[in-house]
C-alpha positions in Angstrom: 0.4 0.2 0.0 3.1 2.6 0.3 4.3 2.0 -3.2 3.6 4.2 -5.9 3.1 1.3 -8.3 0.7 0.0 -6.0 -1.7 3.1 -6.1 -1.2 3.3 -9.8 -3.0 0.2 -9.9 -7.0 -0.7 -10.4 -9.1 -2.5 -7.5 -12.5 -3.7 -8.3 -16.1 -3.1 -6.9 -16.6 -6.0 -4.8 -12.9 -6.0 -3.4 -13.3 -2.2 -3.2 -16.2 -2.3 -1.1 -15.4 -5.3 1.5 -11.9 -3.2 2.4 -13.3 0.3 3.0 -15.9 -1.1 4.6 -13.8 -3.1 7.2 -11.5 0.3 7.4 -14.3 1.9 8.0 -16.5 0.0 11.0 -12.7 -0.3 12.3 -12.5 4.0 12.7 -16.2 4.5 13.9 -15.6 1.7 16.8 -12.2 2.8 17.4 -13.8 6.5 18.1 -16.5 5.2 20.0 -14.5 3.1 22.5 -12.3 5.6 23.0 -14.7 8.5 23.4 -16.7 6.0 25.8 -13.0 5.8 27.6 -13.0 9.5 28.5 -15.8 9.9 30.1 -18.2 11.1 26.9 -21.7 11.2 27.6 -23.7 13.0 25.6 -25.5 11.2 22.7 -24.8 14.7 20.2 -21.6 14.4 21.2 -21.1 11.2 20.6 -22.3 11.3 17.0 -20.1 14.0 16.0 -17.1 12.7 17.5 -17.7 9.4 15.8 -18.9 10.2 12.8 -18.2 13.8 11.7 -14.4 14.7 13.2 -13.4 12.1 15.1 -10.2 13.1 16.3 -12.1 15.6 18.2 -12.1 13.2 21.1 -8.1 13.0 21.6 -8.6 17.2 23.0 -10.2 15.9 26.2 -7.8 12.7 26.2 -4.7 14.7 26.3 -6.3 17.7 28.4 -5.9 15.6 31.4 -3.0 16.6 34.0 -1.4 13.3 33.6 0.1 13.7 30.2 2.0 10.4 30.0 -1.2 7.8 29.7 -3.5 10.0 28.1 -1.1 11.0 25.6 0.0 7.7 24.6 -3.1 7.1 23.9 -3.9 10.0 22.0 -1.1 9.0 19.8 -1.8 5.3 19.1 -5.6 6.6 18.3 -4.9 9.4 16.4 -2.0 7.0 14.1 -4.8 4.8 13.4 -6.9 7.5 11.5 -4.4 8.6 10.0 -3.6 5.4 8.3 -7.0 4.8 7.9 -7.3 7.6 6.0 -4.6 6.8 4.2 -6.2 3.2 2.9 -9.4 4.4 2.3 -8.0 7.5 0.1 -5.5 4.6 -1.5 -8.7 1.8 -2.6 -10.6 5.2 -3.8 -7.9 6.3 -6.3 -7.5 3.0 -7.2 -11.3 2.1 -8.0 -11.9 5.8 -9.6 -9.1 5.1 -12.3 -10.5 1.2 -12.3 -14.1 3.2 -13.4 -12.4 5.6 -15.5 -13.3 8.8 -13.5 -11.1 11.3 -11.6 -9.0 10.3 -9.3 -9.4 13.8 -7.6 -12.6 12.7 -6.2 -10.9 10.5 -4.1 -9.8 13.3 -1.7 -13.1 13.3 -0.2 -11.8 10.0 1.6 -9.6 12.0 4.3 -12.9 13.8 5.4 -15.1 11.3 8.0 -18.4 12.7 7.1 -18.0 12.3 3.3 -16.4 8.6 3.6 -19.7 6.6 3.8 -20.9 8.6 0.7 -17.8 8.2 -1.5 -17.5 4.7 -0.4 -21.2 4.1 -1.6 -20.8 5.6 -4.7 -17.5 4.3 -5.9 -19.1 0.8 -4.7 -21.9 1.5 -7.6 -20.0 2.7 -10.5 -19.2 -0.3 -12.8 -15.5 -1.2 -14.1 -14.2 0.4 -17.3 -11.4 0.5 -19.2 -10.2 4.2 -19.1 -8.7 5.9 -21.9 -6.2 8.6 -20.5 -4.7 10.6 -22.9 -0.8 10.5 -23.1 1.4 13.4 -22.0 1.9 16.4 -24.3 5.2 16.3 -25.6 8.1 18.9 -25.5 11.3 19.0 -27.4 13.9 19.2 -24.1 13.6 17.3 -21.3 15.3 19.9 -19.3 12.8 22.8 -20.0 9.8 20.2 -19.7 11.0 19.6 -15.6 11.8 23.4 -15.2 8.3 24.3 -16.4 6.4 22.1 -14.9 8.3 22.6 -11.6 7.8 26.2 -12.2 4.2 26.0 -12.5 3.9 23.5 -9.3 5.8 26.0 -7.5 3.3 29.1 -8.6 0.9 26.7 -7.6 1.8 25.7 -4.3 2.3 29.2 -3.1 -1.3 30.2 -4.4 -2.7 27.5 -2.6 -0.9 28.3 0.6 -1.9 31.6 0.8 -5.3 31.6 0.0 -6.1 28.4 2.7 -4.7 30.4 5.1 -6.6 33.3 4.3 -10.0 31.7 3.8 -9.3 29.6 7.3 -8.3 32.6 9.6 -9.7 35.8 8.3 -13.1 34.0 7.0 -14.5 31.0 8.7 -11.7 31.9 11.8 -10.7 28.6 12.8 -6.9 26.9 13.2 -7.5 23.7 13.5 -6.9 20.2 11.2 -8.2 21.5 8.5 -5.8 24.2 7.9 -2.9 22.3 9.2 -3.4 18.5 8.1 -6.0 18.8 4.8 -4.9 21.7 3.8 -1.4 21.2 3.4 -2.0 17.6 2.2 -3.8 19.0 -0.7 -2.0 21.7 -1.5 1.3 19.1 -1.7 -0.7 16.7 -3.8 -1.9 19.4 -6.1 1.9 20.7 -6.2 3.0 17.5 -7.5 0.6 16.2 -9.5 1.6 19.4 -11.5 5.3 19.6 -11.6 4.7 15.5 -12.8 2.0 15.8 -14.8 3.8 15.9 -18.3 6.7 13.5 -17.1 7.9 12.1 -14.0 10.4 14.4 -12.1 11.2 11.3 -9.8 10.7 11.1 -5.8 13.8 13.3 -4.7 13.0 16.3 -7.2 8.8 16.1 -6.2 9.9 16.8 -2.7 12.4 19.8 -3.5 9.6 21.1 -5.2 6.9 20.8 -2.4 9.5 22.4 0.0 10.3 25.0 -2.4 6.2 25.5 -2.7 5.9 25.5 1.3 8.8 27.8 1.5 7.3 30.1 -1.0 3.9 29.9 0.6 5.8 31.1 3.7 7.5 33.9 2.5 4.3 35.5 0.6 2.3 34.9 4.0 5.1 36.7 5.2 4.8 40.1 3.1 1.1 40.3 3.0 0.9 40.4 6.7 -1.1 37.7 7.3 1.6 35.4 9.6 4.5 36.3 11.1 8.0 34.4 11.3 7.3 32.8 14.7 4.3 30.8 13.7 5.2 30.0 10.4 8.6 28.6 12.2 6.7 27.0 14.7 3.9 24.9 11.9 7.0 24.6 9.7 7.6 20.6 10.5 4.0 19.6 10.7 3.5 21.6 7.2 6.5 19.9 5.4 5.8 16.5 6.8 1.9 16.6 5.3 2.7 18.2 2.3 5.6 15.4 1.4 2.7 12.7 2.2 0.5 15.0 -0.1 3.4 15.1 -2.6 3.6 11.8 -2.6 -0.2 10.9 -3.4 0.0 13.8 -6.1 2.8 11.9 -8.0 1.2 9.0 -8.0 -1.9 10.0 -9.8 0.4 11.9 -11.9 2.4 8.7 -13.1 -1.2 6.9 -14.0 -3.1 9.9 -15.7 -2.5 13.2 -17.7 -5.8 15.0 -16.9 -5.6 18.6 -16.9 -4.6 20.7 -13.6 -8.1 22.1 -13.4 -9.3 18.2 -12.7 -7.8 18.8 -9.1 -10.2 21.4 -8.4 -12.5 18.4 -6.6 -9.8 18.2 -4.2 -9.2 21.9 -3.7 -13.3 22.1 -3.2 -12.7 20.4 -0.1 -10.9 22.5 1.8 -13.4 25.5 2.4 -16.3 22.5 3.4 -13.1 21.1 6.1 -13.1 24.9 7.3 -17.2 25.2 7.7 -17.3 22.4 9.7 -14.6 23.0 12.0 -16.4 26.7 12.7 -20.0 24.9 13.5 -17.5 22.5 15.4 -15.2 24.3 17.1 -12.6 23.0 19.7 -11.8 24.0 22.9 -9.4 21.8 25.3 -9.2 22.7 29.0 -6.0 21.4 30.9 -4.1 22.4 34.3 -0.4 23.2 34.5 1.7 23.2 37.5 4.9 24.2 38.3 7.0 23.4 42.1 10.1 24.7 43.4 11.3 24.6 46.8 12.3 28.4 48.3 15.1 28.5 51.1 12.9 30.5 52.8 9.7 30.8 55.5 6.5 30.9 54.2 5.9 34.6 55.2 9.2 35.4 52.8 7.6 34.3 50.4 3.9 35.2 51.0 5.7 39.1 50.9 7.7 37.8 48.1 4.2 36.9 46.1 3.0 40.0 47.0 5.5 42.5 46.2 6.9 40.8 43.6 8.1 44.0 41.3 10.0 43.5 37.9 11.5 40.2 36.9 15.1 40.3 36.7 15.9 37.3 34.6 16.5 37.5 31.1 14.1 36.0 29.3 15.2 32.8 26.3 15.9 33.4 23.0 12.6 32.6 21.4 10.9 34.9 24.1 13.0 37.6 22.8 12.1 36.9 19.6 8.1 37.6 20.2 6.6 35.1 22.5 4.7 36.7 25.4 6.8 36.4 28.6 5.8 38.2 32.3 7.9 41.5 32.8 6.5 41.9 36.5 3.7 41.5 39.2 1.7 44.2 40.5 -1.2 44.1 43.2 -3.7 47.1 43.1 -5.0 46.8 47.0 -5.3 43.4 49.3 -7.9 40.8 50.2 -10.3 39.0 47.8 -11.2 41.9 45.1 -8.4 43.5 44.6 -6.9 43.4 41.2 -3.2 42.4 40.0 -1.6 43.5 36.9 1.0 40.9 35.4 2.6 42.7 32.9 3.3 40.7 29.8 6.1 41.8 26.9 2.9 41.1 25.0 0.3 43.4 27.1 -0.9 43.6 30.9 -3.3 40.9 32.1 -5.9 42.1 34.4 -6.8 39.5 37.5 -8.7 39.9 40.5 -7.5 37.6 43.5 -10.7 35.4 44.2 -8.5 33.4 47.8 -6.0 35.5 49.8 -4.8 33.6 52.7 -1.8 35.0 53.7 1.4 32.4 53.8 -0.9 29.7 52.7 -2.6 30.5 49.2 -3.1 33.2 46.4 -5.8 32.7 43.7 -7.1 34.8 41.1 -8.8 34.7 38.1 -8.3 36.6 34.9 -10.7 39.4 33.7 -8.2 39.6 30.5 -5.3 37.5 28.8 -2.6 39.4 26.3 -1.8 37.8 23.3 0.1 34.8 23.0 3.0 36.5 20.8 4.2 40.1 19.1 4.6 38.7 15.2 7.9 39.1 14.0 7.3 41.0 10.7 8.8 43.9 8.6 5.0 45.3 9.2 3.4 47.2 12.3 0.4 44.9 12.2 -0.2 41.6 11.1 -3.3 39.7 10.6 -2.8 37.0 12.2 -5.8 36.7 14.8 -4.2 33.5 16.7 -2.4 35.8 18.6 -5.6 36.8 20.8 -8.5 34.5 21.6 -7.1 30.9 21.0 -4.7 30.5 23.5 -6.0 31.6 27.2 -5.3 31.9 31.1 -8.7 31.2 33.4 -7.5 31.2 36.7 -4.3 30.6 38.3 -3.1 30.7 41.9 0.0 30.3 44.2 0.5 27.9 46.8 2.7 27.8 49.9 3.6 24.4 52.3 6.7 23.8 54.6 9.2 21.6 53.5 11.2 21.7 56.7 12.5 23.6 58.9 13.1 27.1 56.5 11.7 25.6 53.5 9.1 26.4 51.8 7.7 24.3 48.5 5.8 27.6 46.4 3.3 25.7 43.7 1.8 27.5 40.7 -1.2 26.1 39.2 -3.3 27.6 36.5 -5.9 26.4 34.2 -6.0 27.2 30.3 -8.2 26.4 27.4 -6.5 25.9 23.8 -8.3 26.6 20.8 -5.8 25.2 18.3 -5.8 21.6 16.5 -4.4 19.2 15.6 -4.5 19.3 20.0 -1.2 16.6 19.5 0.8 19.0 17.6 0.1 21.9 19.6 -0.4 21.1 23.7 3.1 19.8 23.9 3.8 23.5 22.4 1.7 25.3 24.9 2.7 23.2 27.6 6.2 24.2 27.5 5.8 27.7 26.8 3.7 27.9 29.9 6.0 25.8 31.9 9.2 28.3 30.8 7.1 31.7 31.9 6.4 29.2 35.4 9.8 28.5 36.2 11.0 31.8 35.3 8.4 33.8 37.7 9.1 31.2 40.4 12.9 31.7 40.3 12.4 35.5 40.7 10.3 34.8 43.5 12.5 32.2 45.1 15.8 35.2 44.3 13.5 37.5 46.3 12.6 35.2 49.1 16.3 34.0 49.8 18.0 37.3 49.8 19.5 38.7 53.2 16.9 40.8 54.8 17.6 44.4 54.1 19.5 43.3 50.6 
């Protein structure tokens, strides 16, 4: 199934129907069992998670505090989903070729709501000896490859800009449609255009797909649709999925020579995915905690928390380049109801004290959060909605506990909401940023508490 020759083959209706139904039932069974395991109870939620967006149940799984077991289970479920989508798409390509119809309709196999309909239609179509027009001849092989590569790279760049603008500015979603489905289809279309007239080879195809992705990133930067940091962060996932798409696009090009407009059947699925994600938005709530031992009594630590002042430790490289990081914390008043102003590199977060137990616990809710990043861009303003609202902190608390004579354990707990997908990719990155910022705050408090009196 992983070879080009297999994808370029044909599958008869009965064989296709048998194997596709087996993969579909396997996908639904896994989604149902895992969803029930993580505690889903609503029938509506179950139907959405199992039949509309099977991967959406991964969010609650890796939103749990104990990351190790749930992340492993989520990774296995994600891998099975990827294998299922690949098998259904490959079988659909072979069946479409056997029925002498446009192979690009097989792209519907990666969209869960359309999978049953696609399997039904392709299973009913009779086998026909497809007639594929031979590729046009060009006098110079090098010129043929150069022209095809240029067209493929331009198409990939344009489609990348269009996909990002449509997802973020029109539908307002940053989900698997943008970061998984889009690069897969764009990579396939890019490779198809590059190989349609003549097979340029696997290495050249990969270089073409990479070039299109790089040009797309530069275009996003030039058009102020994204900043450099976010492009670099998403680049590994985008390149990986694009490579898989390039593999599929080259396989289709080697077996058929339809005009580039035939790829519109696959491209039409992109806005459909965005619309589905807008109707069923993603939201994952998770907790995070970081602790530190301080050689000082709780009273000294409490004073350092309530009079934190400016953080002296310089931030790390990525934070200096634009990731939000704390600069200071100041209290306005005392006791429950008082405000705490957390100054970050991207703005000031206003927080309201909800619990005030001197020398024990200080808790607060975040009334307004700050942007997650200050985009690195040649423009003063970047049209990237994800910097506000797609990752937020809701509540946080400082908790003090004795760890022996003149020793205090200080724990900083917080709850966050993540509205980015795929969660399996974004959650570890977000978790790392949160823990780095917390560790910096706690080290500053330890420095204040451990200073000699009057220093």
